[in-house]
N, C-alpha and C positions, 0 to 999 in steps of 0.2 A: 325741505331739509336736504342739505348736501350730504351725499354719501362719502364719508371719510374712510378711505381705504387703509391708510397707515399714517401714524404720527409719532415723532419722537422730538427731542429738544431742538433738532435742526431742520427737520423735513415735515411737510404736510402733503400727503398724496390723496387726491380726491377724484371723484368722477364728475366731470363738468357736464351739466345738463345741456340739452340742445336748446338753441335759441336764446342763450344767455351770453352776453358779451363777457370776455375775459377781464377787460378793464373798462373804465368809464369811456363813453364815446358820445357822439352828438345826439344819439337817441335819448339820452338821459335815463335809460332803463337801468335798473339795478344790476351791477356787474358782479362777477364771481369774486374778484379780489376784495371788493368791499364786503361782500357776504362773509368771506372767510376771516377777514380782520374782525368783524363783529363777533363771529364764532369764538375766536381766540380771546377777545376782550371779555366776553361774557363767561366763557368756560374757566378762564384763569384769573378773573377779576382784576384785569390789568387797567391801571389808570392811564389817561392820556392816549397818545397815538400808539398803535401797534405796528411793528415792522413785519412785513411779509413781502418777500422778493419774488418778482415774476421772472421765471427762468425761460419759459417757452410759451407758445401761444397756440390756440385753436381758433379757427374761424367761428363766428357767432352761431351759424346753423349746425355746427359739428359738435357732437358729444364725445366723451371718452376720458381716459385717464390722463391726469396732469400732476406734476409735482411743483410745489412752491417751497421757497426757502424761508425758514424762520429767523435766520441770522444773516447779516451781510457777508460774513465769511463763507457760509454755505452757498449763498447766492453767487458769489464771485467764482467759487470752484465749480459749481454746476454749470454756470454760463461758459466757463472755459471748456468743459466737456462738450457742450453744444457746439461751440466754435470749432473744436478739434474733431467733430463727428464721431466721438466715442460715446456720446449719449444716443442710444438707439431707440427709434420710434417705429412701431409696427401698427399699421392701419388695416382695416377691412373695408371693402367697398363693393357696391353692385353697380356695374356699368352696362349701358345699352350696347348690344351687339355681341358677337362671338369672337372675343379677343384671342390673340395668340396665347399659347400656354404659358410661356415665360418670356420676359423681355426686360431690357434696361432702357429707360428714357433719359436722354440728356438734352437739355434745351437752355437757351438764354431767355429769361423772363423779365419783362419790364412792367412796372406798376405805374398806373395813372392815378395819382393821389386825388385828383379832382372827381373822378368817376368811381374810384375804388375798384377798378378792374385791372386785370393783369393779362398780358398777351406775350406770345413768343416773338422776340425781337432781338436782333444781333447786338443792340445797345444795352441789353439787360444783363442780369447776373446769372451765372451758371446754376442750373437746377438739375439734380440727379435723383432718380429713384429706380428701384427694381420691383418687379411684382411676379407673383405666381398665381395662375388661375386654379381655383379650388373646385369650381363646379360651373355648369352651364345649364340654363333652363329658360324656356319661353323668351328666347333672344336676349337673355340677361346673363352676364358673366359675374361670378362671385370671385373677387380677387383679394389676395393678401399682399400688402404693399410694405416694403422697407424703404422708409424715407431717409435719404442720405444727406439732403440739404433741407433747410426749412424756410423756403421762400413763401411769401404770401400767396394763398390760393393755389399753391404748387400742384397738388395732386389733381385738383379739379381742372386746371388749365392744361396740364400735360396729357391727361386722358381725353379731354374734349377736343383738343387740337388735332388729335389723331382719329377723330370720329367715334370715340367711345365715351360720351359724357356720362357723368354719374347720375343715376336715377334720382329725380327730385331736385336737381341743381337748377334753380330758376335763373341764375346769373349766366352760366356757361352752357346750359343745355337748351334744346329746342323742343317746344311743345311737350314740356314735362308735366307729369301728374303733380297735383298740389299735395305733396307729402314731404316729410322731413328728408333732407338730403341723405342718400345712402352711403354715408362715410362715417367711420367710427374709429377713434383712437383706442386700439385694443390693448397695446402693451408698450411699456417703456422699460429700458434697461440702462443702468448707470452705476457708477461707483459712489458709495456714500461719501459725501464731501469731507467728513471728519475721520471715519474709521477705515475708509477705502474698501469696505466690503462691497462685493458685487450684489446689486439689488435688481430684482425683477418684479414688476407689478403688472398684472394682467386681469382684464375684466372679461366677463362672459359675453358671448355674442348677443346683441339686443334681440328681444323676442318680437319686435315690431316688423311690419312689412317694410322692405322686401327681404330682409335677412331671413325671416321665418319661412321663405319659400324653399330654402336649401337646408336639408337635414344633414348637416355636416358639423364636424368639430375641427376648429383650426388647430393644427399641431403646434406644439410648444416651440 
């Protein structure tokens, strides 16, 4: 059962489970978009196809908060906020090593569609994020990340390329434990596409390892 965080006539905010693709892919595994369309169809007894707009994405291994648009107008306006970088996304992660307290990462990232991998490359697109280290323990740093651009695998690649891979990241880490990736989409902030109201949706820190190593509260 998907955790529905908020819903009105225009928006559907949910918690994406880990290891569920956001939309259909080559794995043929059931995806979140399909699940939510089924939820809307069953809940509101809608005949035929149900519209649900995908506004932003999370990598398959990553869980956390997402918003979907229930109308094409809402989808268009939310997508514009994403493009204008007024749609704010905050993540938490646990990375290997004792990383600097605060920093801004700016790189050019290039995706190889054949291998579904991303690397730092001058031919790529600009990727920018900032972070703040909240805690350090057992050679692990707990960081809060403000994602300013939304490139594929951006957080994972930008930290790994500097020698601080995310714990559990089998794609960009080396000799990682077989655990879910230590990355979580904790908060999103945007304007309601119809009312223009400032909205914030935030989830609790996951209780699973390695997040539970750190007895902290992420400040608002």
